[in-house]
Structure formats: C-alpha cells, structure tokens
All heavy atoms as TSV, in Angstrom:
chain	resi	resn	atom	element	x	y	z
A	1	MET	N	N	41.921	57.814	10.834
A	1	MET	CA	C	40.560	57.298	10.851
A	1	MET	C	C	39.613	58.370	10.330
A	1	MET	O	O	39.710	59.531	10.693
A	1	MET	CB	C	40.157	56.914	12.276
A	1	MET	CG	C	38.729	56.453	12.340
A	1	MET	SD	S	38.023	56.373	13.989
A	1	MET	CE	C	37.605	58.068	14.275
A	2	ASN	N	N	38.727	57.958	9.475
A	2	ASN	CA	C	37.671	58.825	8.972
A	2	ASN	C	C	36.336	58.302	9.481
A	2	ASN	O	O	36.100	57.095	9.481
A	2	ASN	CB	C	37.639	58.824	7.441
A	2	ASN	CG	C	38.868	59.429	6.841
A	2	ASN	OD1	O	39.298	60.507	7.239
A	2	ASN	ND2	N	39.462	58.741	5.872
A	3	LEU	N	N	35.459	59.199	9.895
A	3	LEU	CA	C	34.104	58.837	10.277
A	3	LEU	C	C	33.200	59.144	9.093
A	3	LEU	O	O	33.103	60.290	8.661
A	3	LEU	CB	C	33.644	59.611	11.510
A	3	LEU	CG	C	32.225	59.332	11.982
A	3	LEU	CD1	C	32.057	57.860	12.356
A	3	LEU	CD2	C	31.870	60.223	13.158
A	4	ILE	N	N	32.569	58.106	8.569
A	4	ILE	CA	C	31.729	58.236	7.378
A	4	ILE	C	C	30.295	57.923	7.782
A	4	ILE	O	O	30.001	56.831	8.289
A	4	ILE	CB	C	32.199	57.257	6.286
A	4	ILE	CG1	C	33.672	57.519	5.944
A	4	ILE	CG2	C	31.312	57.360	5.056
A	4	ILE	CD1	C	34.328	56.397	5.169
A	5	GLN	N	N	29.390	58.857	7.588
A	5	GLN	CA	C	27.982	58.621	7.909
A	5	GLN	C	C	27.368	57.771	6.805
A	5	GLN	O	O	27.269	58.193	5.662
A	5	GLN	CB	C	27.234	59.932	8.072
A	5	GLN	CG	C	27.624	60.683	9.320
A	5	GLN	CD	C	26.786	61.927	9.543
A	5	GLN	OE1	O	26.181	62.458	8.629
A	5	GLN	NE2	N	26.773	62.387	10.775
A	6	SER	N	N	26.999	56.568	7.163
A	6	SER	CA	C	26.423	55.599	6.219
A	6	SER	C	C	25.140	55.034	6.824
A	6	SER	O	O	25.011	53.835	7.041
A	6	SER	CB	C	27.423	54.467	5.964
A	6	SER	OG	O	28.632	54.938	5.456
A	7	PHE	N	N	24.196	55.897	7.120
A	7	PHE	CA	C	22.976	55.482	7.804
A	7	PHE	C	C	22.202	54.462	6.965
A	7	PHE	O	O	22.046	54.624	5.766
A	7	PHE	CB	C	22.095	56.681	8.130
A	7	PHE	CG	C	22.759	57.675	9.036
A	7	PHE	CD1	C	22.752	59.014	8.736
A	7	PHE	CD2	C	23.417	57.264	10.191
A	7	PHE	CE1	C	23.361	59.941	9.563
A	7	PHE	CE2	C	24.037	58.172	11.025
A	7	PHE	CZ	C	24.013	59.514	10.713
A	8	LEU	N	N	21.735	53.429	7.635
A	8	LEU	CA	C	21.002	52.348	6.981
A	8	LEU	C	C	19.520	52.716	6.887
A	8	LEU	O	O	18.662	52.127	7.532
A	8	LEU	CB	C	21.195	51.043	7.771
A	8	LEU	CG	C	22.637	50.608	7.982
A	8	LEU	CD1	C	22.693	49.365	8.860
A	8	LEU	CD2	C	23.349	50.397	6.666
A	9	THR	N	N	19.210	53.699	6.066
A	9	THR	CA	C	17.862	54.281	6.015
A	9	THR	C	C	16.799	53.335	5.464
A	9	THR	O	O	15.610	53.590	5.624
A	9	THR	CB	C	17.867	55.573	5.190
A	9	THR	OG1	O	18.358	55.277	3.877
A	9	THR	CG2	C	18.740	56.628	5.846
A	10	LYS	N	N	17.201	52.241	4.822
A	10	LYS	CA	C	16.239	51.277	4.291
A	10	LYS	C	C	16.063	50.076	5.220
A	10	LYS	O	O	15.123	49.307	5.059
A	10	LYS	CB	C	16.687	50.797	2.914
A	10	LYS	CG	C	16.736	51.916	1.890
A	10	LYS	CD	C	17.296	51.423	0.582
A	10	LYS	CE	C	17.464	52.581	-0.393
A	10	LYS	NZ	N	18.144	52.162	-1.615
A	11	ASN	N	N	16.947	49.904	6.187
A	11	ASN	CA	C	16.912	48.771	7.112
A	11	ASN	C	C	15.726	48.914	8.057
A	11	ASN	O	O	15.444	49.998	8.550
A	11	ASN	CB	C	18.227	48.730	7.898
A	11	ASN	CG	C	18.344	47.513	8.767
A	11	ASN	OD1	O	17.635	47.381	9.765
A	11	ASN	ND2	N	19.251	46.625	8.416
A	12	PRO	N	N	14.980	47.831	8.339
A	12	PRO	CA	C	13.830	47.907	9.238
A	12	PRO	C	C	14.159	48.459	10.621
A	12	PRO	O	O	13.299	49.069	11.260
A	12	PRO	CB	C	13.351	46.454	9.333
A	12	PRO	CG	C	13.805	45.834	8.059
A	12	PRO	CD	C	15.115	46.493	7.736
A	13	CYS	N	N	15.359	48.263	11.100
A	13	CYS	CA	C	15.736	48.820	12.407
A	13	CYS	C	C	15.699	50.345	12.384
A	13	CYS	O	O	15.414	50.979	13.393
A	13	CYS	CB	C	17.130	48.355	12.806
A	13	CYS	SG	S	17.212	46.604	13.153
A	14	TYR	N	N	15.975	50.935	11.233
A	14	TYR	CA	C	15.943	52.385	11.084
A	14	TYR	C	C	14.521	52.865	10.827
A	14	TYR	O	O	14.073	53.860	11.398
A	14	TYR	CB	C	16.865	52.811	9.947
A	14	TYR	CG	C	16.995	54.303	9.760
A	14	TYR	CD1	C	18.014	55.003	10.404
A	14	TYR	CD2	C	16.127	55.013	8.949
A	14	TYR	CE1	C	18.152	56.372	10.238
A	14	TYR	CE2	C	16.252	56.377	8.785
A	14	TYR	CZ	C	17.267	57.060	9.424
A	14	TYR	OH	O	17.400	58.411	9.265
A	15	THR	N	N	13.789	52.152	9.994
A	15	THR	CA	C	12.471	52.623	9.571
A	15	THR	C	C	11.376	52.387	10.606
A	15	THR	O	O	10.308	52.977	10.495
A	15	THR	CB	C	12.048	51.961	8.245
A	15	THR	OG1	O	12.000	50.541	8.417
A	15	THR	CG2	C	13.014	52.311	7.125
A	16	CYS	N	N	11.638	51.558	11.624
A	16	CYS	CA	C	10.578	51.275	12.606
A	16	CYS	C	C	10.289	52.482	13.500
A	16	CYS	O	O	9.232	52.550	14.117
A	16	CYS	CB	C	10.932	50.061	13.452
A	16	CYS	SG	S	12.201	50.340	14.677
A	17	GLY	N	N	11.220	53.423	13.595
A	17	GLY	CA	C	10.966	54.656	14.330
A	17	GLY	C	C	11.114	54.567	15.833
A	17	GLY	O	O	10.749	55.495	16.541
A	18	ARG	N	N	11.635	53.458	16.355
A	18	ARG	CA	C	11.842	53.340	17.797
A	18	ARG	C	C	13.085	54.107	18.224
A	18	ARG	O	O	14.047	54.207	17.476
A	18	ARG	CB	C	12.029	51.875	18.217
A	18	ARG	CG	C	10.782	51.063	18.127
A	18	ARG	CD	C	10.974	49.661	18.687
A	18	ARG	NE	N	12.231	49.083	18.216
A	18	ARG	CZ	C	13.011	48.308	18.944
A	18	ARG	NH1	N	12.699	48.012	20.173
A	18	ARG	NH2	N	14.113	47.811	18.447
A	19	THR	N	N	13.056	54.626	19.434
A	19	THR	CA	C	14.227	55.267	20.008
A	19	THR	C	C	14.859	54.295	20.994
A	19	THR	O	O	14.161	53.734	21.839
A	19	THR	CB	C	13.836	56.561	20.749
A	19	THR	OG1	O	13.238	57.450	19.808
A	19	THR	CG2	C	15.049	57.226	21.361
A	20	ILE	N	N	16.165	54.080	20.863
A	20	ILE	CA	C	16.859	53.198	21.787
A	20	ILE	C	C	18.002	53.955	22.443
A	20	ILE	O	O	18.474	54.964	21.914
A	20	ILE	CB	C	17.397	51.933	21.086
A	20	ILE	CG1	C	18.431	52.309	20.020
A	20	ILE	CG2	C	16.266	51.110	20.492
A	20	ILE	CD1	C	19.185	51.130	19.463
A	21	THR	N	N	18.417	53.478	23.583
A	21	THR	CA	C	19.553	54.062	24.283
A	21	THR	C	C	20.649	53.012	24.369
A	21	THR	O	O	20.518	52.043	25.119
A	21	THR	CB	C	19.152	54.508	25.696
A	21	THR	OG1	O	18.073	55.443	25.589
A	21	THR	CG2	C	20.319	55.161	26.413
A	22	PRO	N	N	21.708	53.163	23.582
A	22	PRO	CA	C	22.800	52.188	23.646
A	22	PRO	C	C	23.424	52.184	25.043
A	22	PRO	O	O	23.575	53.228	25.668
A	22	PRO	CB	C	23.810	52.691	22.613
A	22	PRO	CG	C	23.027	53.579	21.701
A	22	PRO	CD	C	21.948	54.174	22.549
A	23	THR	N	N	23.783	50.999	25.514
A	23	THR	CA	C	24.371	50.877	26.842
A	23	THR	C	C	25.784	50.310	26.802
A	23	THR	O	O	26.387	50.118	27.846
A	23	THR	CB	C	23.505	49.978	27.741
A	23	THR	OG1	O	23.388	48.696	27.128
A	23	THR	CG2	C	22.134	50.587	27.954
A	24	GLY	N	N	26.300	50.040	25.644
A	24	GLY	CA	C	27.642	49.482	25.567
A	24	GLY	C	C	28.134	49.414	24.143
A	24	GLY	O	O	27.480	49.877	23.216
A	25	LEU	N	N	29.297	48.828	23.999
A	25	LEU	CA	C	29.934	48.703	22.693
A	25	LEU	C	C	30.527	47.313	22.591
A	25	LEU	O	O	31.169	46.834	23.537
A	25	LEU	CB	C	31.042	49.747	22.560
A	25	LEU	CG	C	31.895	49.715	21.315
A	25	LEU	CD1	C	31.072	50.116	20.096
A	25	LEU	CD2	C	33.085	50.639	21.471
A	26	MET	N	N	30.295	46.652	21.470
A	26	MET	CA	C	30.876	45.334	21.244
A	26	MET	C	C	31.580	45.367	19.894
A	26	MET	O	O	30.984	45.764	18.894
A	26	MET	CB	C	29.803	44.248	21.232
A	26	MET	CG	C	30.381	42.878	20.934
A	26	MET	SD	S	29.152	41.595	20.670
A	26	MET	CE	C	28.373	41.524	22.246
A	27	LEU	N	N	32.816	44.963	19.873
A	27	LEU	CA	C	33.572	44.848	18.632
A	27	LEU	C	C	33.821	43.369	18.376
A	27	LEU	O	O	34.183	42.633	19.290
A	27	LEU	CB	C	34.911	45.571	18.732
A	27	LEU	CG	C	34.856	47.061	19.006
A	27	LEU	CD1	C	36.262	47.609	19.186
A	27	LEU	CD2	C	34.146	47.801	17.897
A	28	HIS	N	N	33.610	42.929	17.148
A	28	HIS	CA	C	33.943	41.547	16.822
A	28	HIS	C	C	34.228	41.425	15.336
A	28	HIS	O	O	33.813	42.242	14.532
A	28	HIS	CB	C	32.846	40.580	17.260
A	28	HIS	CG	C	31.554	40.714	16.520
A	28	HIS	ND1	N	31.294	40.043	15.365
A	28	HIS	CD2	C	30.451	41.440	16.784
A	28	HIS	CE1	C	30.078	40.348	14.938
A	28	HIS	NE2	N	29.552	41.201	15.791
A	29	SER	N	N	34.957	40.398	15.012
A	29	SER	CA	C	35.267	40.085	13.623
A	29	SER	C	C	34.160	39.205	13.078
A	29	SER	O	O	33.632	38.339	13.780
A	29	SER	CB	C	36.602	39.347	13.547
A	29	SER	OG	O	36.800	38.842	12.238
A	30	VAL	N	N	33.822	39.419	11.825
A	30	VAL	CA	C	32.795	38.588	11.217
A	30	VAL	C	C	33.377	37.290	10.667
A	30	VAL	O	O	32.647	36.409	10.237
A	30	VAL	CB	C	32.025	39.347	10.113
A	30	VAL	CG1	C	31.250	40.482	10.719
A	30	VAL	CG2	C	32.957	39.811	9.027
A	31	GLY	N	N	34.685	37.186	10.674
A	31	GLY	CA	C	35.336	35.940	10.304
A	31	GLY	C	C	35.347	35.621	8.825
A	31	GLY	O	O	35.490	34.474	8.433
A	32	CYS	N	N	35.174	36.636	7.994
A	32	CYS	CA	C	35.249	36.393	6.561
A	32	CYS	C	C	35.919	37.587	5.887
A	32	CYS	O	O	35.761	38.723	6.328
A	32	CYS	CB	C	33.870	36.142	5.966
A	32	CYS	SG	S	32.737	37.537	6.094
A	33	PRO	N	N	36.686	37.338	4.837
A	33	PRO	CA	C	37.358	38.446	4.156
A	33	PRO	C	C	36.363	39.297	3.370
A	33	PRO	O	O	35.439	38.768	2.746
A	33	PRO	CB	C	38.342	37.745	3.227
A	33	PRO	CG	C	37.742	36.404	2.977
A	33	PRO	CD	C	36.983	36.048	4.232
A	34	GLN	N	N	36.535	40.591	3.437
A	34	GLN	CA	C	35.717	41.530	2.666
A	34	GLN	C	C	36.645	42.605	2.111
A	34	GLN	O	O	37.609	42.987	2.761
A	34	GLN	CB	C	34.651	42.193	3.535
A	34	GLN	CG	C	33.528	41.285	3.949
A	34	GLN	CD	C	32.685	40.820	2.772
A	34	GLN	OE1	O	32.535	41.504	1.775
A	34	GLN	NE2	N	32.152	39.631	2.876
A	35	PRO	N	N	36.336	43.126	0.946
A	35	PRO	CA	C	37.188	44.176	0.393
A	35	PRO	C	C	37.099	45.490	1.179
A	35	PRO	O	O	38.048	46.237	1.232
A	35	PRO	CB	C	36.677	44.352	-1.027
A	35	PRO	CG	C	35.307	43.769	-1.029
A	35	PRO	CD	C	35.272	42.735	0.041
A	36	SER	N	N	35.958	45.749	1.805
A	36	SER	CA	C	35.807	46.989	2.583
A	36	SER	C	C	34.537	46.931	3.417
A	36	SER	O	O	33.628	46.133	3.147
A	36	SER	CB	C	35.747	48.207	1.656
A	36	SER	OG	O	34.519	48.262	0.979
A	37	ALA	N	N	34.458	47.811	4.417
A	37	ALA	CA	C	33.254	47.893	5.243
A	37	ALA	C	C	32.062	48.371	4.426
A	37	ALA	O	O	30.915	48.077	4.761
A	37	ALA	CB	C	33.499	48.825	6.423
A	38	ALA	N	N	32.324	49.093	3.354
A	38	ALA	CA	C	31.240	49.583	2.497
A	38	ALA	C	C	30.406	48.433	1.929
A	38	ALA	O	O	29.218	48.601	1.651
A	38	ALA	CB	C	31.804	50.441	1.365
A	39	VAL	N	N	31.010	47.245	1.786
A	39	VAL	CA	C	30.269	46.070	1.313
A	39	VAL	C	C	29.181	45.712	2.318
A	39	VAL	O	O	28.041	45.427	1.952
A	39	VAL	CB	C	31.223	44.879	1.080
A	39	VAL	CG1	C	30.448	43.604	0.799
A	39	VAL	CG2	C	32.179	45.187	-0.049
A	40	PHE	N	N	29.529	45.731	3.615
A	40	PHE	CA	C	28.536	45.448	4.647
A	40	PHE	C	C	27.449	46.515	4.666
A	40	PHE	O	O	26.264	46.212	4.789
A	40	PHE	CB	C	29.190	45.350	6.026
A	40	PHE	CG	C	29.905	44.060	6.249
A	40	PHE	CD1	C	31.282	44.000	6.130
A	40	PHE	CD2	C	29.210	42.918	6.581
A	40	PHE	CE1	C	31.951	42.813	6.342
A	40	PHE	CE2	C	29.870	41.717	6.793
A	40	PHE	CZ	C	31.256	41.663	6.670
A	41	VAL	N	N	27.839	47.774	4.561
A	41	VAL	CA	C	26.865	48.858	4.566
A	41	VAL	C	C	25.858	48.650	3.433
A	41	VAL	O	O	24.644	48.725	3.642
A	41	VAL	CB	C	27.558	50.234	4.427
A	41	VAL	CG1	C	26.535	51.336	4.205
A	41	VAL	CG2	C	28.417	50.525	5.645
A	42	LYS	N	N	26.349	48.354	2.253
A	42	LYS	CA	C	25.472	48.160	1.091
A	42	LYS	C	C	24.535	46.973	1.311
A	42	LYS	O	O	23.333	47.055	1.037
A	42	LYS	CB	C	26.306	47.932	-0.162
A	42	LYS	CG	C	25.485	47.714	-1.401
A	42	LYS	CD	C	26.342	47.455	-2.616
A	42	LYS	CE	C	25.458	47.130	-3.804
A	42	LYS	NZ	N	26.198	46.588	-4.913
A	43	ASN	N	N	25.061	45.864	1.824
A	43	ASN	CA	C	24.238	44.662	2.012
A	43	ASN	C	C	23.205	44.818	3.121
A	43	ASN	O	O	22.135	44.222	3.050
A	43	ASN	CB	C	25.123	43.453	2.292
A	43	ASN	CG	C	25.863	42.988	1.055
A	43	ASN	OD1	O	25.403	43.184	-0.063
A	43	ASN	ND2	N	27.014	42.392	1.245
A	44	TRP	N	N	23.527	45.576	4.167
A	44	TRP	CA	C	22.604	45.733	5.296
A	44	TRP	C	C	21.590	46.849	5.068
A	44	TRP	O	O	20.603	46.940	5.776
A	44	TRP	CB	C	23.385	45.999	6.578
A	44	TRP	CG	C	24.112	44.796	7.102
A	44	TRP	CD1	C	24.764	43.843	6.380
A	44	TRP	CD2	C	24.250	44.432	8.462
A	44	TRP	NE1	N	25.316	42.914	7.213
A	44	TRP	CE2	C	25.019	43.255	8.505
A	44	TRP	CE3	C	23.826	45.002	9.649
A	44	TRP	CZ2	C	25.349	42.628	9.691
A	44	TRP	CZ3	C	24.164	44.373	10.837
A	44	TRP	CH2	C	24.906	43.199	10.846
A	45	ASN	N	N	21.807	47.720	4.095
A	45	ASN	CA	C	20.889	48.834	3.852
A	45	ASN	C	C	19.806	48.428	2.854
A	45	ASN	O	O	19.671	48.987	1.779
A	45	ASN	CB	C	21.651	50.061	3.352
A	45	ASN	CG	C	20.785	51.306	3.401
A	45	ASN	OD1	O	19.832	51.376	4.169
A	45	ASN	ND2	N	21.114	52.282	2.586
A	46	ARG	N	N	19.041	47.416	3.252
A	46	ARG	CA	C	17.949	46.916	2.427
A	46	ARG	C	C	16.715	46.727	3.295
A	46	ARG	O	O	16.812	46.372	4.472
A	46	ARG	CB	C	18.316	45.568	1.810
A	46	ARG	CG	C	19.503	45.595	0.890
A	46	ARG	CD	C	19.691	44.253	0.155
A	46	ARG	NE	N	19.181	43.097	0.865
A	46	ARG	CZ	C	19.942	42.109	1.353
A	46	ARG	NH1	N	21.245	42.140	1.228
A	46	ARG	NH2	N	19.383	41.079	1.968
A	47	ALA	N	N	15.551	46.937	2.724
A	47	ALA	CA	C	14.294	46.781	3.467
A	47	ALA	C	C	14.073	45.337	3.904
A	47	ALA	O	O	13.409	45.088	4.906
A	47	ALA	CB	C	13.124	47.255	2.603
A	48	ASP	N	N	14.642	44.380	3.175
A	48	ASP	CA	C	14.432	42.970	3.529
A	48	ASP	C	C	15.515	42.425	4.463
A	48	ASP	O	O	15.481	41.255	4.824
A	48	ASP	CB	C	14.352	42.113	2.270
A	48	ASP	CG	C	15.643	42.094	1.466
A	48	ASP	OD1	O	16.458	43.035	1.600
A	48	ASP	OD2	O	15.836	41.143	0.682
A	49	TYR	N	N	16.458	43.263	4.895
A	49	TYR	CA	C	17.499	42.796	5.821
A	49	TYR	C	C	17.043	43.089	7.245
A	49	TYR	O	O	17.298	44.143	7.802
A	49	TYR	CB	C	18.848	43.465	5.551
A	49	TYR	CG	C	19.976	42.739	6.243
A	49	TYR	CD1	C	20.665	41.737	5.573
A	49	TYR	CD2	C	20.310	42.999	7.566
A	49	TYR	CE1	C	21.671	41.031	6.200
A	49	TYR	CE2	C	21.307	42.295	8.199
A	49	TYR	CZ	C	21.992	41.317	7.516
A	49	TYR	OH	O	22.978	40.618	8.143
A	50	ASP	N	N	16.334	42.120	7.831
A	50	ASP	CA	C	15.756	42.324	9.160
A	50	ASP	C	C	16.377	41.409	10.210
A	50	ASP	O	O	15.804	41.149	11.251
A	50	ASP	CB	C	14.243	42.110	9.121
A	50	ASP	CG	C	13.855	40.722	8.637
A	50	ASP	OD1	O	14.756	39.928	8.272
A	50	ASP	OD2	O	12.649	40.430	8.616
A	51	ARG	N	N	17.604	40.958	9.958
A	51	ARG	CA	C	18.248	40.016	10.876
A	51	ARG	C	C	19.067	40.690	11.963
A	51	ARG	O	O	19.286	40.102	13.013
A	51	ARG	CB	C	19.129	39.056	10.078
A	51	ARG	CG	C	18.310	38.163	9.153
A	51	ARG	CD	C	19.179	37.249	8.332
A	51	ARG	NE	N	19.982	37.919	7.329
A	51	ARG	CZ	C	19.560	38.314	6.142
A	51	ARG	NH1	N	18.302	38.141	5.814
A	51	ARG	NH2	N	20.359	38.879	5.282
A	52	ALA	N	N	19.549	41.900	11.727
A	52	ALA	CA	C	20.421	42.528	12.721
A	52	ALA	C	C	20.575	44.016	12.430
A	52	ALA	O	O	20.269	44.486	11.342
A	52	ALA	CB	C	21.793	41.872	12.709
A	53	CYS	N	N	21.049	44.721	13.443
A	53	CYS	CA	C	21.399	46.140	13.321
A	53	CYS	C	C	22.719	46.371	14.040
A	53	CYS	O	O	23.013	45.694	15.022
A	53	CYS	CB	C	20.348	47.024	13.980
A	53	CYS	SG	S	18.831	47.119	13.064
A	54	VAL	N	N	23.472	47.298	13.556
A	54	VAL	CA	C	24.729	47.678	14.210
A	54	VAL	C	C	24.851	49.196	14.163
A	54	VAL	O	O	24.199	49.862	13.371
A	54	VAL	CB	C	25.958	47.032	13.543
A	54	VAL	CG1	C	25.915	45.520	13.650
A	54	VAL	CG2	C	26.081	47.450	12.087
A	55	HIS	N	N	25.703	49.735	15.022
A	55	HIS	CA	C	25.914	51.172	15.052
A	55	HIS	C	C	27.013	51.621	14.100
A	55	HIS	O	O	27.041	52.763	13.677
A	55	HIS	CB	C	26.244	51.638	16.470
A	55	HIS	CG	C	25.101	51.448	17.402
A	55	HIS	ND1	N	25.068	50.423	18.318
A	55	HIS	CD2	C	23.942	52.113	17.528
A	55	HIS	CE1	C	23.932	50.489	18.996
A	55	HIS	NE2	N	23.233	51.492	18.529
A	56	ALA	N	N	27.938	50.705	13.784
A	56	ALA	CA	C	29.045	51.080	12.904
A	56	ALA	C	C	29.756	49.849	12.375
A	56	ALA	O	O	29.667	48.765	12.953
A	56	ALA	CB	C	30.030	51.967	13.646
A	57	PHE	N	N	30.463	50.045	11.289
A	57	PHE	CA	C	31.365	49.046	10.731
A	57	PHE	C	C	32.750	49.686	10.686
A	57	PHE	O	O	32.889	50.844	10.271
A	57	PHE	CB	C	30.971	48.675	9.299
A	57	PHE	CG	C	29.628	48.010	9.180
A	57	PHE	CD1	C	28.498	48.750	8.888
A	57	PHE	CD2	C	29.507	46.640	9.340
A	57	PHE	CE1	C	27.268	48.138	8.761
A	57	PHE	CE2	C	28.276	46.017	9.215
A	57	PHE	CZ	C	27.150	46.774	8.926
A	58	ILE	N	N	33.765	48.948	11.090
A	58	ILE	CA	C	35.137	49.445	11.024
A	58	ILE	C	C	35.843	48.704	9.903
A	58	ILE	O	O	35.876	47.475	9.881
A	58	ILE	CB	C	35.881	49.219	12.353
A	58	ILE	CG1	C	35.142	49.897	13.487
A	58	ILE	CG2	C	37.321	49.729	12.239
A	58	ILE	CD1	C	35.678	49.539	14.872
A	59	ASP	N	N	36.405	49.447	8.976
A	59	ASP	CA	C	37.116	48.854	7.855
A	59	ASP	C	C	38.504	48.430	8.323
A	59	ASP	O	O	39.308	49.262	8.726
A	59	ASP	CB	C	37.219	49.850	6.711
A	59	ASP	CG	C	37.676	49.216	5.433
A	59	ASP	OD1	O	38.741	48.562	5.440
A	59	ASP	OD2	O	37.004	49.374	4.401
A	60	GLY	N	N	38.776	47.145	8.299
A	60	GLY	CA	C	40.067	46.623	8.746
A	60	GLY	C	C	41.222	47.001	7.855
A	60	GLY	O	O	42.379	46.923	8.271
A	61	ASN	N	N	40.947	47.428	6.634
A	61	ASN	CA	C	42.006	47.806	5.706
A	61	ASN	C	C	42.434	49.262	5.882
A	61	ASN	O	O	43.614	49.579	5.743
A	61	ASN	CB	C	41.548	47.598	4.258
A	61	ASN	CG	C	41.186	46.153	3.977
A	61	ASN	OD1	O	41.951	45.251	4.272
A	61	ASN	ND2	N	40.009	45.940	3.436
A	62	THR	N	N	41.464	50.142	6.172
A	62	THR	CA	C	41.763	51.580	6.201
A	62	THR	C	C	41.586	52.200	7.590
A	62	THR	O	O	42.067	53.298	7.829
A	62	THR	CB	C	40.838	52.332	5.243
A	62	THR	OG1	O	39.482	52.193	5.696
A	62	THR	CG2	C	40.975	51.816	3.806
A	63	GLY	N	N	40.837	51.532	8.462
A	63	GLY	CA	C	40.514	52.119	9.765
A	63	GLY	C	C	39.323	53.043	9.724
A	63	GLY	O	O	38.919	53.591	10.750
A	64	ASP	N	N	38.746	53.232	8.546
A	64	ASP	CA	C	37.561	54.089	8.435
A	64	ASP	C	C	36.395	53.483	9.207
A	64	ASP	O	O	36.220	52.267	9.248
A	64	ASP	CB	C	37.128	54.254	6.976
A	64	ASP	CG	C	38.118	55.068	6.160
A	64	ASP	OD1	O	38.960	55.766	6.767
A	64	ASP	OD2	O	38.044	55.005	4.923
A	65	VAL	N	N	35.594	54.332	9.827
A	65	VAL	CA	C	34.413	53.906	10.575
A	65	VAL	C	C	33.178	54.394	9.830
A	65	VAL	O	O	33.027	55.582	9.578
A	65	VAL	CB	C	34.435	54.475	12.007
A	65	VAL	CG1	C	33.155	54.097	12.743
A	65	VAL	CG2	C	35.666	53.987	12.761
A	66	HIS	N	N	32.325	53.449	9.457
A	66	HIS	CA	C	31.067	53.770	8.784
A	66	HIS	C	C	29.981	53.768	9.844
A	66	HIS	O	O	29.555	52.706	10.306
A	66	HIS	CB	C	30.755	52.747	7.694
A	66	HIS	CG	C	31.689	52.803	6.543
A	66	HIS	ND1	N	31.343	53.386	5.353
A	66	HIS	CD2	C	32.955	52.352	6.394
A	66	HIS	CE1	C	32.351	53.289	4.512
A	66	HIS	NE2	N	33.334	52.662	5.135
A	67	GLN	N	N	29.533	54.942	10.246
A	67	GLN	CA	C	28.456	55.066	11.237
A	67	GLN	C	C	27.151	54.719	10.561
A	67	GLN	O	O	26.747	55.334	9.579
A	67	GLN	CB	C	28.417	56.480	11.792
A	67	GLN	CG	C	27.326	56.702	12.817
A	67	GLN	CD	C	27.233	58.152	13.252
A	67	GLN	OE1	O	27.872	59.030	12.679
A	67	GLN	NE2	N	26.432	58.411	14.256
A	68	SER	N	N	26.480	53.702	11.097
A	68	SER	CA	C	25.257	53.246	10.438
A	68	SER	C	C	24.038	53.498	11.286
A	68	SER	O	O	22.939	53.354	10.856
A	68	SER	CB	C	25.360	51.761	10.091
A	68	SER	OG	O	25.643	50.990	11.215
C-alpha cells in the first residue's frame, strides 16, 4: 500500500477554511467500475464539486490510498 497525498485544494470543502474533527471511518464501494482512484481525485478536485467530501480514496486495483 502506498499513501499518496492528493489534497482536494479546489473543492469547496477544502477552501471553506473550517476545521473539523473526524469521529469515525466509513468504507464503501461506489458501485461502478473505475480505472483508478485517481479518476475520483481528479473529478472531485473542482471548485464546482460541492456535493461531498471524503478523507481518502482506496484504489481497488493497487491498494493505494489517495489522502484527500
């Protein structure tokens, strides 16, 4: 497993400047095939993506963790 820092610096959850304290961890499948977790990182790192935030994406093909 590799830990890859892929901070979503353009996502509104990052740019709003709030400090949060995580209280748990939830893992789930998104239910659709993707070539890699990097696809999710790229799609979520946009100023207009204001639907959700996550702490990480786990690549099901390689086991790499993209910390977001």
